[in-house]
C-alpha positions in Angstrom: -4.6 -17.4 -4.0 -5.0 -15.4 -0.8 -1.2 -14.8 -0.7 -1.3 -13.7 -4.4 -3.9 -11.3 -3.4 -2.1 -9.9 -0.2 1.2 -9.5 -1.8 0.2 -8.0 -5.8 -2.2 -5.6 -3.9 0.0 -5.0 -0.9 3.0 -4.1 -3.3 0.7 -1.7 -5.3 0.2 0.6 -2.4 -0.1 0.2 0.0 -2.0 1.2 0.0 8.9 -0.2 3.1 15.4 -0.8 2.3 16.2 -1.3 6.0 14.0 -0.3 9.3 15.0 2.8 10.4 16.1 3.5 14.1 13.9 5.8 16.0 16.2 8.6 18.1 15.0 8.5 21.7 14.5 11.7 21.6 11.5 11.0 18.8 10.4 8.6 21.5 10.3 10.8 24.2 8.4 13.7 22.6 5.3 14.2 24.7 3.5 16.2 22.1 1.9 13.4 20.1 0.1 10.4 21.2 -1.6 7.8 19.2 -4.9 9.2 19.6 -3.6 12.7 18.4 -1.9 11.5 15.1 -5.1 9.5 14.4 -7.2 12.3 14.9 -4.7 14.3 12.1 -5.5 11.2 10.1 -9.3 11.3 10.1 -9.1 14.7 9.1 -7.3 14.1 6.0 -9.6 11.2 5.2 -12.5 13.2 5.2 -11.9 15.2 1.7 -10.0 12.3 0.4 -11.1 11.7 -3.1 -8.3 10.5 -5.2 -4.2 10.1 -5.1 -1.6 9.7 -7.9 2.1 9.3 -7.3 5.3 7.8 -8.0 5.8 4.0 -6.8 9.1 2.6 -5.8 8.4 -0.8 -4.1 11.4 -3.5 -2.6 10.7 -7.4 -1.7 13.2 -8.6 0.2 13.3 -12.2 0.4 15.5 -13.2 3.8 16.4 -17.1 2.8 18.7 -15.8 -0.1 19.3 -12.2 0.9 18.0 -10.5 -2.0 16.3 -7.7 -2.8 14.2 -6.8 -6.1 12.7 -3.3 -7.0 10.0 -1.9 -9.2 9.0 1.4 -10.0 6.3 3.2 -11.7 2.9 5.3 -11.0 0.1 4.5 -8.9 -3.8 5.7 -9.2 -6.5 5.7 -6.3 -9.8 6.6 -6.2 -11.9 6.4 -3.2 -14.7 4.4 -5.2 -12.5 1.2 -4.7 -10.5 1.7 -8.0 -6.5 1.3 -8.1 -4.2 1.1 -11.0 -0.4 0.5 -10.8 1.3 1.3 -13.9 5.3 -0.2 -13.4 7.7 0.5 -15.7 11.0 -0.8 -14.4 12.8 -3.3 -14.9 10.1 -4.6 -16.6 6.5 -2.9 -17.8 3.4 -4.5 -16.2 -0.3 -3.0 -15.1 -2.3 -4.2 -12.2 -5.7 -3.2 -12.1 -8.3 -3.4 -9.9 -12.1 -2.7 -10.3 -15.0 -3.9 -8.4 -14.4 -7.9 -7.7 -11.8 -8.1 -10.3 -7.6 -7.8 -10.7 -6.2 -7.8 -13.8 -2.2 -8.1 -14.5 -1.2 -7.2 -17.9 2.2 -8.0 -18.6 3.2 -6.3 -22.2 6.2 -8.6 -22.4 4.1 -11.5 -23.1 1.0 -9.9 -24.3 -1.0 -11.7 -21.5 -3.8 -10.7 -18.7 -4.3 -12.6 -15.7 -7.5 -12.2 -14.3 -8.1 -13.0 -10.7 -11.7 -12.6 -9.0 -11.0 -11.5 -5.2 -14.1 -13.0 -3.9 -14.3 -13.7 -0.3 -10.5 -12.0 -0.1 -12.3 -8.4 -0.8 -12.5 -7.2 2.6 -8.8 -8.1 3.1 -7.7 -6.6 -0.1 -9.6 -3.1 0.7 -8.1 -3.0 4.7 -4.6 -2.6 2.5 -5.7 -0.7 -0.7 -7.3 2.3 1.7 -4.4 1.7 4.2 -4.0 5.5 5.2 -5.4 6.9 1.8 -8.8 8.2 2.7 -9.4 5.6 5.7 -10.6 6.7 8.8 -9.2 6.4 12.2 -12.0 4.4 13.6 -12.0 1.9 10.5 -8.3 1.5 11.5 -8.8 0.8 15.1 -11.3 -2.0 14.0 -8.4 -3.9 12.1 -5.5 -3.1 13.5 -4.0 -2.5 17.3 -1.9 0.6 16.5 1.1 2.4 18.5 2.8 5.5 18.1 6.4 5.1 17.7 7.8 8.4 17.4 8.9 11.3 14.8 11.4 10.6 12.2 12.9 12.5 8.9 12.4 10.2 6.1 13.6 11.6 2.6 13.4 15.0 3.7 9.9 14.7 5.2 9.0 15.1 8.8 7.2 11.7 9.7 4.9 9.8 12.3 5.8 6.3 12.4 3.0 4.1 13.1 3.0 0.3 13.9 -0.2 -1.6 13.2 -0.4 -5.1 14.2 -3.8 -7.1 12.7 -6.3 -8.3 15.1 -7.4 -11.1 12.5 -5.7 -14.2 13.3 -6.2 -15.0 9.3 -4.5 -11.6 7.9 -1.9 -12.6 10.9 -1.0 -15.7 8.8 0.2 -13.4 6.1 1.1 -10.1 7.6 2.3 -9.8 11.0 2.7 -6.3 11.1 3.0 -3.0 9.3 4.9 -0.1 9.9 3.7 3.3 8.2 5.6 6.6 8.2 2.9 9.5 7.9 3.8 13.1 6.6 3.0 15.2 9.5 4.1 18.3 7.8 1.0 18.7 5.1 -0.6 16.0 3.9 -0.8 13.3 6.6 -0.7 10.6 3.9 1.9 7.8 4.1 5.3 8.6 2.6 6.3 4.8 3.3 4.9 1.6 4.2 6.4 -1.7 5.5 4.7 -5.0 5.2 6.8 -7.8 7.2 5.3 -11.1 6.2 4.9 -13.9 8.5 6.8 -16.9 8.7 10.5 -15.5 8.1 12.3 -12.2 7.7 10.6 -11.4 4.3 9.0 -8.0 3.6 7.6 -5.6 1.4 9.0 -1.6 1.3 6.6 0.7 -0.2 7.5 4.4 -1.1 5.6 7.1 -2.5 6.8 10.3 -3.9 5.7 13.5 -5.9 2.0 12.7 -4.4 -0.8 14.7 -5.7 -4.5 14.4 -3.8 -8.1 15.0 -5.3 -7.0 15.6 -8.8 -9.8 14.4 -11.3 -8.8 10.7 -12.6 -11.2 10.0 -15.6 -12.9 6.5 -15.5 -11.1 5.8 -18.6 -8.0 5.3 -16.4 -9.3 2.1 -14.8 -10.6 0.5 -17.9 -8.6 -2.0 -19.9 -6.3 -0.7 -22.4 -4.3 -3.3 -23.6 -4.6 -4.8 -26.8 -7.5 -6.7 -27.9 -5.4 -9.8 -28.9 -3.9 -10.3 -25.8 -3.9 -13.6 -24.2 -6.3 -13.5 -21.5 -6.3 -16.6 -18.8 -7.9 -17.2 -15.4 -5.6 -19.1 -13.2 -7.1 -21.4 -11.0 -7.8 -19.8 -7.4 
């Protein structure tokens, strides 16, 4: 269950292609420090209420040198609600409300329900990674290092590397790289999660981001057919 929770929710957000190499000029730029970047992220977090964006996620499996890709839309609210509507290659809805995580697969008309339980605090870290999370909260959970500036998909970004302080979390994710748009929004445009025990990773890209639009409560309510099979897998 732990691995499932990490990678379903992480793939949804967080809220990661090949690792981009930093040019020397970006690494040596004296204008930014880890502290100054976190200060800007803090300011962006202070008025964060919601986010909608297009999402593209890649899962790389090193042992077979295979990359799978899914695309769709993500909806996030500050009150711990999240919905991901994946559309390609196969439709799927991931809905998180409170301690419950639902995965609806239209192809087989089935809903899986998971209780996050004791994993909730861990999941919350990733759900809000860079989306409304205060710098002091990030620093409680991660050792953070500014790697430099990069241009990514026509965005000027700051690349941060986050290493989880929790040994339990490092059993799942050994480090995270986060590219933050520093031209305007100070929100992540890309995140990369490195799995423990090999070369596997998740790469998540966000585009067409809209901050603080009103997302109705109905968006976070189950809307699949009433006749869908409902199962609660063993956890």
